[in-house]
PDB file of N, CA, C and O in Angstrom:
ATOM      1  N   MET A   1     -33.958 -11.192  -0.318  1.00  0.00           N
ATOM      2  CA  MET A   1     -34.777 -12.146  -1.029  1.00  0.00           C
ATOM      3  C   MET A   1     -34.714 -13.507  -0.352  1.00  0.00           C
ATOM      4  O   MET A   1     -33.691 -13.879   0.225  1.00  0.00           O
ATOM      5  N   SER A   2     -35.787 -14.226  -0.425  1.00  0.00           N
ATOM      6  CA  SER A   2     -35.799 -15.561   0.096  1.00  0.00           C
ATOM      7  C   SER A   2     -36.282 -16.499  -0.973  1.00  0.00           C
ATOM      8  O   SER A   2     -36.953 -16.098  -1.925  1.00  0.00           O
ATOM      9  N   ASN A   3     -35.932 -17.753  -0.805  1.00  0.00           N
ATOM     10  CA  ASN A   3     -36.368 -18.748  -1.795  1.00  0.00           C
ATOM     11  C   ASN A   3     -37.760 -19.226  -1.464  1.00  0.00           C
ATOM     12  O   ASN A   3     -38.390 -18.698  -0.547  1.00  0.00           O
ATOM     13  N   SER A   4     -38.257 -20.212  -2.184  1.00  0.00           N
ATOM     14  CA  SER A   4     -39.641 -20.672  -1.995  1.00  0.00           C
ATOM     15  C   SER A   4     -39.867 -21.313  -0.635  1.00  0.00           C
ATOM     16  O   SER A   4     -41.004 -21.342  -0.164  1.00  0.00           O
ATOM     17  N   ALA A   5     -38.838 -21.822   0.007  1.00  0.00           N
ATOM     18  CA  ALA A   5     -38.978 -22.451   1.321  1.00  0.00           C
ATOM     19  C   ALA A   5     -38.923 -21.452   2.460  1.00  0.00           C
ATOM     20  O   ALA A   5     -39.085 -21.828   3.621  1.00  0.00           O
ATOM     21  N   GLY A   6     -38.700 -20.189   2.149  1.00  0.00           N
ATOM     22  CA  GLY A   6     -38.639 -19.177   3.173  1.00  0.00           C
ATOM     23  C   GLY A   6     -37.278 -19.030   3.807  1.00  0.00           C
ATOM     24  O   GLY A   6     -37.155 -18.333   4.814  1.00  0.00           O
ATOM     25  N   GLU A   7     -36.229 -19.666   3.253  1.00  0.00           N
ATOM     26  CA  GLU A   7     -34.887 -19.564   3.767  1.00  0.00           C
ATOM     27  C   GLU A   7     -34.109 -18.493   3.044  1.00  0.00           C
ATOM     28  O   GLU A   7     -34.424 -18.140   1.908  1.00  0.00           O
ATOM     29  N   THR A   8     -33.116 -17.991   3.690  1.00  0.00           N
ATOM     30  CA  THR A   8     -32.254 -17.002   3.026  1.00  0.00           C
ATOM     31  C   THR A   8     -31.339 -17.710   2.066  1.00  0.00           C
ATOM     32  O   THR A   8     -30.966 -18.854   2.323  1.00  0.00           O
ATOM     33  N   PRO A   9     -30.958 -17.084   0.968  1.00  0.00           N
ATOM     34  CA  PRO A   9     -30.086 -17.750  -0.003  1.00  0.00           C
ATOM     35  C   PRO A   9     -28.693 -17.943   0.551  1.00  0.00           C
ATOM     36  O   PRO A   9     -28.225 -17.175   1.392  1.00  0.00           O
ATOM     37  N   ASN A  10     -28.043 -18.976   0.068  1.00  0.00           N
ATOM     38  CA  ASN A  10     -26.694 -19.295   0.507  1.00  0.00           C
ATOM     39  C   ASN A  10     -25.705 -18.339  -0.181  1.00  0.00           C
ATOM     40  O   ASN A  10     -25.693 -18.222  -1.406  1.00  0.00           O
ATOM     41  N   THR A  11     -24.897 -17.674   0.610  1.00  0.00           N
ATOM     42  CA  THR A  11     -23.867 -16.789   0.028  1.00  0.00           C
ATOM     43  C   THR A  11     -22.556 -17.537   0.056  1.00  0.00           C
ATOM     44  O   THR A  11     -22.163 -18.062   1.098  1.00  0.00           O
ATOM     45  N   SER A  12     -21.888 -17.594  -1.048  1.00  0.00           N
ATOM     46  CA  SER A  12     -20.600 -18.306  -1.154  1.00  0.00           C
ATOM     47  C   SER A  12     -19.470 -17.334  -0.880  1.00  0.00           C
ATOM     48  O   SER A  12     -19.633 -16.133  -1.097  1.00  0.00           O
ATOM     49  N   PRO A  13     -18.312 -17.823  -0.402  1.00  0.00           N
ATOM     50  CA  PRO A  13     -17.190 -16.936  -0.045  1.00  0.00           C
ATOM     51  C   PRO A  13     -16.684 -16.105  -1.212  1.00  0.00           C
ATOM     52  O   PRO A  13     -16.173 -15.007  -0.994  1.00  0.00           O
ATOM     53  N   HIS A  14     -16.808 -16.589  -2.443  1.00  0.00           N
ATOM     54  CA  HIS A  14     -16.237 -15.834  -3.560  1.00  0.00           C
ATOM     55  C   HIS A  14     -17.001 -14.534  -3.804  1.00  0.00           C
ATOM     56  O   HIS A  14     -16.486 -13.630  -4.461  1.00  0.00           O
ATOM     57  N   GLU A  15     -18.212 -14.434  -3.286  1.00  0.00           N
ATOM     58  CA  GLU A  15     -18.957 -13.188  -3.442  1.00  0.00           C
ATOM     59  C   GLU A  15     -18.482 -12.114  -2.483  1.00  0.00           C
ATOM     60  O   GLU A  15     -18.790 -10.937  -2.674  1.00  0.00           O
ATOM     61  N   GLN A  16     -17.733 -12.498  -1.450  1.00  0.00           N
ATOM     62  CA  GLN A  16     -17.280 -11.549  -0.449  1.00  0.00           C
ATOM     63  C   GLN A  16     -15.858 -11.050  -0.661  1.00  0.00           C
ATOM     64  O   GLN A  16     -15.328 -10.323   0.180  1.00  0.00           O
ATOM     65  N   GLN A  17     -15.235 -11.428  -1.768  1.00  0.00           N
ATOM     66  CA  GLN A  17     -13.868 -11.014  -2.038  1.00  0.00           C
ATOM     67  C   GLN A  17     -13.846  -9.553  -2.458  1.00  0.00           C
ATOM     68  O   GLN A  17     -14.799  -9.072  -3.070  1.00  0.00           O
ATOM     69  N   PRO A  18     -12.776  -8.846  -2.139  1.00  0.00           N
ATOM     70  CA  PRO A  18     -12.659  -7.453  -2.567  1.00  0.00           C
ATOM     71  C   PRO A  18     -12.434  -7.373  -4.085  1.00  0.00           C
ATOM     72  O   PRO A  18     -12.195  -8.382  -4.748  1.00  0.00           O
ATOM     73  N   ASP A  19     -12.514  -6.156  -4.607  1.00  0.00           N
ATOM     74  CA  ASP A  19     -12.296  -5.959  -6.028  1.00  0.00           C
ATOM     75  C   ASP A  19     -10.941  -6.476  -6.458  1.00  0.00           C
ATOM     76  O   ASP A  19      -9.980  -6.379  -5.694  1.00  0.00           O
ATOM     77  N   GLY A  20     -10.834  -7.019  -7.646  1.00  0.00           N
ATOM     78  CA  GLY A  20      -9.603  -7.555  -8.153  1.00  0.00           C
ATOM     79  C   GLY A  20      -9.445  -9.019  -7.919  1.00  0.00           C
ATOM     80  O   GLY A  20      -8.494  -9.614  -8.427  1.00  0.00           O
ATOM     81  N   GLY A  21     -10.325  -9.633  -7.177  1.00  0.00           N
ATOM     82  CA  GLY A  21     -10.259 -11.088  -6.957  1.00  0.00           C
ATOM     83  C   GLY A  21      -9.263 -11.500  -5.919  1.00  0.00           C
ATOM     84  O   GLY A  21      -9.065 -12.698  -5.719  1.00  0.00           O
ATOM     85  N   ALA A  22      -8.622 -10.574  -5.244  1.00  0.00           N
ATOM     86  CA  ALA A  22      -7.639 -10.950  -4.211  1.00  0.00           C
ATOM     87  C   ALA A  22      -8.351 -11.429  -2.958  1.00  0.00           C
ATOM     88  O   ALA A  22      -9.404 -10.911  -2.586  1.00  0.00           O
ATOM     89  N   ALA A  23      -7.768 -12.415  -2.320  1.00  0.00           N
ATOM     90  CA  ALA A  23      -8.346 -12.920  -1.082  1.00  0.00           C
ATOM     91  C   ALA A  23      -8.131 -11.902   0.019  1.00  0.00           C
ATOM     92  O   ALA A  23      -7.115 -11.207   0.026  1.00  0.00           O
ATOM     93  N   PRO A  24      -9.061 -11.800   0.942  1.00  0.00           N
ATOM     94  CA  PRO A  24      -8.892 -10.849   2.031  1.00  0.00           C
ATOM     95  C   PRO A  24      -7.702 -11.220   2.905  1.00  0.00           C
ATOM     96  O   PRO A  24      -7.378 -12.398   3.053  1.00  0.00           O
ATOM     97  N   GLU A  25      -7.066 -10.235   3.471  1.00  0.00           N
ATOM     98  CA  GLU A  25      -5.873 -10.472   4.309  1.00  0.00           C
ATOM     99  C   GLU A  25      -6.290 -11.077   5.622  1.00  0.00           C
ATOM    100  O   GLU A  25      -7.247 -10.605   6.235  1.00  0.00           O
ATOM    101  N   PRO A  26      -5.587 -12.131   6.088  1.00  0.00           N
ATOM    102  CA  PRO A  26      -5.947 -12.731   7.372  1.00  0.00           C
ATOM    103  C   PRO A  26      -5.808 -11.729   8.495  1.00  0.00           C
ATOM    104  O   PRO A  26      -4.965 -10.834   8.437  1.00  0.00           O
ATOM    105  N   ALA A  27      -6.631 -11.874   9.515  1.00  0.00           N
ATOM    106  CA  ALA A  27      -6.634 -10.931  10.627  1.00  0.00           C
ATOM    107  C   ALA A  27      -5.329 -10.973  11.416  1.00  0.00           C
ATOM    108  O   ALA A  27      -4.922  -9.954  11.974  1.00  0.00           O
ATOM    109  N   ALA A  28      -4.662 -12.129  11.475  1.00  0.00           N
ATOM    110  CA  ALA A  28      -3.471 -12.257  12.303  1.00  0.00           C
ATOM    111  C   ALA A  28      -2.189 -11.875  11.570  1.00  0.00           C
ATOM    112  O   ALA A  28      -1.115 -11.932  12.168  1.00  0.00           O
ATOM    113  N   SER A  29      -2.261 -11.493  10.317  1.00  0.00           N
ATOM    114  CA  SER A  29      -1.029 -11.129   9.615  1.00  0.00           C
ATOM    115  C   SER A  29      -0.577  -9.779  10.056  1.00  0.00           C
ATOM    116  O   SER A  29      -1.392  -8.927  10.410  1.00  0.00           O
ATOM    117  N   GLY A  30       0.722  -9.567  10.041  1.00  0.00           N
ATOM    118  CA  GLY A  30       1.245  -8.288  10.494  1.00  0.00           C
ATOM    119  C   GLY A  30       2.722  -8.308  10.631  1.00  0.00           C
ATOM    120  O   GLY A  30       3.422  -9.051   9.942  1.00  0.00           O
ATOM    121  N   GLY A  31       3.202  -7.481  11.532  1.00  0.00           N
ATOM    122  CA  GLY A  31       4.617  -7.291  11.708  1.00  0.00           C
ATOM    123  C   GLY A  31       5.390  -8.503  12.142  1.00  0.00           C
ATOM    124  O   GLY A  31       6.549  -8.662  11.757  1.00  0.00           O
ATOM    125  N   ALA A  32       4.787  -9.366  12.935  1.00  0.00           N
ATOM    126  CA  ALA A  32       5.511 -10.534  13.439  1.00  0.00           C
ATOM    127  C   ALA A  32       5.903 -11.462  12.314  1.00  0.00           C
ATOM    128  O   ALA A  32       7.027 -11.962  12.282  1.00  0.00           O
ATOM    129  N   TYR A  33       4.978 -11.702  11.377  1.00  0.00           N
ATOM    130  CA  TYR A  33       5.283 -12.578  10.236  1.00  0.00           C
ATOM    131  C   TYR A  33       6.303 -11.946   9.337  1.00  0.00           C
ATOM    132  O   TYR A  33       7.144 -12.655   8.783  1.00  0.00           O
ATOM    133  N   ARG A  34       6.271 -10.653   9.167  1.00  0.00           N
ATOM    134  CA  ARG A  34       7.247  -9.982   8.311  1.00  0.00           C
ATOM    135  C   ARG A  34       8.635 -10.049   8.943  1.00  0.00           C
ATOM    136  O   ARG A  34       9.627 -10.214   8.233  1.00  0.00           O
ATOM    137  N   ILE A  35       8.716  -9.927  10.230  1.00  0.00           N
ATOM    138  CA  ILE A  35      10.010 -10.001  10.898  1.00  0.00           C
ATOM    139  C   ILE A  35      10.598 -11.406  10.781  1.00  0.00           C
ATOM    140  O   ILE A  35      11.792 -11.561  10.523  1.00  0.00           O
ATOM    141  N   VAL A  36       9.761 -12.431  10.971  1.00  0.00           N
ATOM    142  CA  VAL A  36      10.234 -13.810  10.843  1.00  0.00           C
ATOM    143  C   VAL A  36      10.681 -14.070   9.400  1.00  0.00           C
ATOM    144  O   VAL A  36      11.712 -14.705   9.175  1.00  0.00           O
ATOM    145  N   ALA A  37       9.915 -13.585   8.435  1.00  0.00           N
ATOM    146  CA  ALA A  37      10.289 -13.801   7.039  1.00  0.00           C
ATOM    147  C   ALA A  37      11.609 -13.095   6.729  1.00  0.00           C
ATOM    148  O   ALA A  37      12.441 -13.642   6.004  1.00  0.00           O
ATOM    149  N   LEU A  38      11.813 -11.898   7.263  1.00  0.00           N
ATOM    150  CA  LEU A  38      13.058 -11.184   7.025  1.00  0.00           C
ATOM    151  C   LEU A  38      14.239 -11.905   7.663  1.00  0.00           C
ATOM    152  O   LEU A  38      15.308 -11.992   7.058  1.00  0.00           O
ATOM    153  N   ILE A  39      14.064 -12.412   8.851  1.00  0.00           N
ATOM    154  CA  ILE A  39      15.140 -13.148   9.525  1.00  0.00           C
ATOM    155  C   ILE A  39      15.488 -14.415   8.742  1.00  0.00           C
ATOM    156  O   ILE A  39      16.666 -14.719   8.551  1.00  0.00           O
ATOM    157  N   LEU A  40      14.488 -15.144   8.295  1.00  0.00           N
ATOM    158  CA  LEU A  40      14.762 -16.336   7.485  1.00  0.00           C
ATOM    159  C   LEU A  40      15.437 -16.010   6.160  1.00  0.00           C
ATOM    160  O   LEU A  40      16.303 -16.756   5.703  1.00  0.00           O
ATOM    161  N   ALA A  41      15.047 -14.899   5.542  1.00  0.00           N
ATOM    162  CA  ALA A  41      15.688 -14.505   4.284  1.00  0.00           C
ATOM    163  C   ALA A  41      17.144 -14.158   4.522  1.00  0.00           C
ATOM    164  O   ALA A  41      17.996 -14.506   3.704  1.00  0.00           O
ATOM    165  N   VAL A  42      17.455 -13.479   5.623  1.00  0.00           N
ATOM    166  CA  VAL A  42      18.833 -13.128   5.927  1.00  0.00           C
ATOM    167  C   VAL A  42      19.650 -14.404   6.178  1.00  0.00           C
ATOM    168  O   VAL A  42      20.796 -14.493   5.737  1.00  0.00           O
ATOM    169  N   ILE A  43      19.085 -15.378   6.870  1.00  0.00           N
ATOM    170  CA  ILE A  43      19.788 -16.637   7.127  1.00  0.00           C
ATOM    171  C   ILE A  43      20.074 -17.365   5.818  1.00  0.00           C
ATOM    172  O   ILE A  43      21.172 -17.887   5.625  1.00  0.00           O
ATOM    173  N   VAL A  44      19.096 -17.402   4.920  1.00  0.00           N
ATOM    174  CA  VAL A  44      19.289 -18.097   3.643  1.00  0.00           C
ATOM    175  C   VAL A  44      20.349 -17.397   2.805  1.00  0.00           C
ATOM    176  O   VAL A  44      21.203 -18.057   2.215  1.00  0.00           O
ATOM    177  N   VAL A  45      20.306 -16.086   2.746  1.00  0.00           N
ATOM    178  CA  VAL A  45      21.299 -15.344   1.949  1.00  0.00           C
ATOM    179  C   VAL A  45      22.692 -15.520   2.539  1.00  0.00           C
ATOM    180  O   VAL A  45      23.666 -15.671   1.801  1.00  0.00           O
ATOM    181  N   ALA A  46      22.791 -15.501   3.868  1.00  0.00           N
ATOM    182  CA  ALA A  46      24.090 -15.695   4.500  1.00  0.00           C
ATOM    183  C   ALA A  46      24.632 -17.084   4.217  1.00  0.00           C
ATOM    184  O   ALA A  46      25.826 -17.241   3.961  1.00  0.00           O
ATOM    185  N   ALA A  47      23.770 -18.095   4.259  1.00  0.00           N
ATOM    186  CA  ALA A  47      24.211 -19.464   3.983  1.00  0.00           C
ATOM    187  C   ALA A  47      24.665 -19.598   2.530  1.00  0.00           C
ATOM    188  O   ALA A  47      25.665 -20.259   2.250  1.00  0.00           O
ATOM    189  N   LEU A  48      23.939 -18.979   1.614  1.00  0.00           N
ATOM    190  CA  LEU A  48      24.356 -19.023   0.209  1.00  0.00           C
ATOM    191  C   LEU A  48      25.693 -18.322   0.005  1.00  0.00           C
ATOM    192  O   LEU A  48      26.555 -18.830  -0.713  1.00  0.00           O
ATOM    193  N   ALA A  49      25.873 -17.169   0.623  1.00  0.00           N
ATOM    194  CA  ALA A  49      27.146 -16.464   0.499  1.00  0.00           C
ATOM    195  C   ALA A  49      28.279 -17.293   1.077  1.00  0.00           C
ATOM    196  O   ALA A  49      29.351 -17.388   0.478  1.00  0.00           O
ATOM    197  N   TYR A  50      28.048 -17.897   2.247  1.00  0.00           N
ATOM    198  CA  TYR A  50      29.074 -18.746   2.839  1.00  0.00           C
ATOM    199  C   TYR A  50      29.457 -19.895   1.911  1.00  0.00           C
ATOM    200  O   TYR A  50      30.639 -20.185   1.728  1.00  0.00           O
ATOM    201  N   GLY A  51      28.455 -20.543   1.329  1.00  0.00           N
ATOM    202  CA  GLY A  51      28.712 -21.647   0.415  1.00  0.00           C
ATOM    203  C   GLY A  51      29.503 -21.223  -0.808  1.00  0.00           C
ATOM    204  O   GLY A  51      30.412 -21.935  -1.235  1.00  0.00           O
ATOM    205  N   LEU A  52      29.170 -20.077  -1.374  1.00  0.00           N
ATOM    206  CA  LEU A  52      29.914 -19.578  -2.524  1.00  0.00           C
ATOM    207  C   LEU A  52      31.346 -19.241  -2.185  1.00  0.00           C
ATOM    208  O   LEU A  52      32.262 -19.574  -2.938  1.00  0.00           O
ATOM    209  N   ILE A  53      31.549 -18.582  -1.057  1.00  0.00           N
ATOM    210  CA  ILE A  53      32.914 -18.210  -0.648  1.00  0.00           C
ATOM    211  C   ILE A  53      33.716 -19.461  -0.328  1.00  0.00           C
ATOM    212  O   ILE A  53      34.872 -19.573  -0.737  1.00  0.00           O
ATOM    213  N   ASP A  54      33.125 -20.397   0.392  1.00  0.00           N
ATOM    214  CA  ASP A  54      33.831 -21.633   0.719  1.00  0.00           C
ATOM    215  C   ASP A  54      34.205 -22.430  -0.542  1.00  0.00           C
ATOM    216  O   ASP A  54      35.306 -22.971  -0.638  1.00  0.00           O
ATOM    217  N   THR A  55      33.287 -22.494  -1.491  1.00  0.00           N
ATOM    218  CA  THR A  55      33.563 -23.179  -2.728  1.00  0.00           C
ATOM    219  C   THR A  55      34.661 -22.473  -3.504  1.00  0.00           C
ATOM    220  O   THR A  55      35.525 -23.130  -4.084  1.00  0.00           O
ATOM    221  N   GLY A  56      34.643 -21.164  -3.525  1.00  0.00           N
ATOM    222  CA  GLY A  56      35.683 -20.399  -4.205  1.00  0.00           C
ATOM    223  C   GLY A  56      37.047 -20.629  -3.607  1.00  0.00           C
ATOM    224  O   GLY A  56      38.032 -20.769  -4.331  1.00  0.00           O
ATOM    225  N   ILE A  57      37.113 -20.669  -2.276  1.00  0.00           N
ATOM    226  CA  ILE A  57      38.386 -20.909  -1.602  1.00  0.00           C
ATOM    227  C   ILE A  57      38.895 -22.333  -1.932  1.00  0.00           C
ATOM    228  O   ILE A  57      40.077 -22.512  -2.227  1.00  0.00           O
ATOM    229  N   LYS A  58      38.029 -23.307  -1.883  1.00  0.00           N
ATOM    230  CA  LYS A  58      38.452 -24.684  -2.163  1.00  0.00           C
ATOM    231  C   LYS A  58      38.834 -24.858  -3.634  1.00  0.00           C
ATOM    232  O   LYS A  58      39.763 -25.603  -3.945  1.00  0.00           O
ATOM    233  N   ALA A  59      38.137 -24.185  -4.531  1.00  0.00           N
ATOM    234  CA  ALA A  59      38.473 -24.280  -5.971  1.00  0.00           C
ATOM    235  C   ALA A  59      39.819 -23.585  -6.239  1.00  0.00           C
ATOM    236  O   ALA A  59      40.625 -24.068  -7.034  1.00  0.00           O
ATOM    237  N   SER A  60      40.044 -22.475  -5.583  1.00  0.00           N
ATOM    238  CA  SER A  60      41.324 -21.801  -5.800  1.00  0.00           C
ATOM    239  C   SER A  60      42.482 -22.597  -5.219  1.00  0.00           C
ATOM    240  O   SER A  60      43.603 -22.519  -5.721  1.00  0.00           O
ATOM    241  N   ALA A  61      42.222 -23.353  -4.178  1.00  0.00           N
ATOM    242  CA  ALA A  61      43.286 -24.193  -3.592  1.00  0.00           C
ATOM    243  C   ALA A  61      43.720 -25.310  -4.524  1.00  0.00           C
ATOM    244  O   ALA A  61      44.841 -25.805  -4.417  1.00  0.00           O
ATOM    245  N   LEU A  62      42.849 -25.709  -5.433  1.00  0.00           N
ATOM    246  CA  LEU A  62      43.199 -26.754  -6.375  1.00  0.00           C
ATOM    247  C   LEU A  62      44.261 -26.274  -7.394  1.00  0.00           C
ATOM    248  O   LEU A  62      45.029 -27.076  -7.925  1.00  0.00           O
ATOM    249  N   PHE A  63      44.285 -24.983  -7.646  1.00  0.00           N
ATOM    250  CA  PHE A  63      45.175 -24.460  -8.676  1.00  0.00           C
ATOM    251  C   PHE A  63      46.391 -23.717  -8.097  1.00  0.00           C
ATOM    252  O   PHE A  63      47.150 -23.100  -8.844  1.00  0.00           O
ATOM    253  N   THR A  64      46.569 -23.772  -6.813  1.00  0.00           N
ATOM    254  CA  THR A  64      47.761 -23.157  -6.190  1.00  0.00           C
ATOM    255  C   THR A  64      48.665 -24.267  -5.655  1.00  0.00           C
ATOM    256  O   THR A  64      48.239 -25.402  -5.443  1.00  0.00           O
ATOM    257  N   LEU A  65      49.904 -23.903  -5.448  1.00  0.00           N
ATOM    258  CA  LEU A  65      50.873 -24.890  -4.931  1.00  0.00           C
ATOM    259  C   LEU A  65      50.855 -25.020  -3.454  1.00  0.00           C
ATOM    260  O   LEU A  65      51.616 -25.810  -2.895  1.00  0.00           O
TER     261      LEU A  65
END
């Protein structure tokens, strides 16, 4: 269909979304991003574990002779 000026109608991006309203997956997403995310998650968990263990050791030192 065309409008009165003979131009094609403007299609907005929301009409091109897949069912469920989810945004389409970017073309560059893949294994590399998942590997980086996994490595960062491991680093964060390791840092949290280190902090908890270090705090536990220092707290226990307060109550020992």
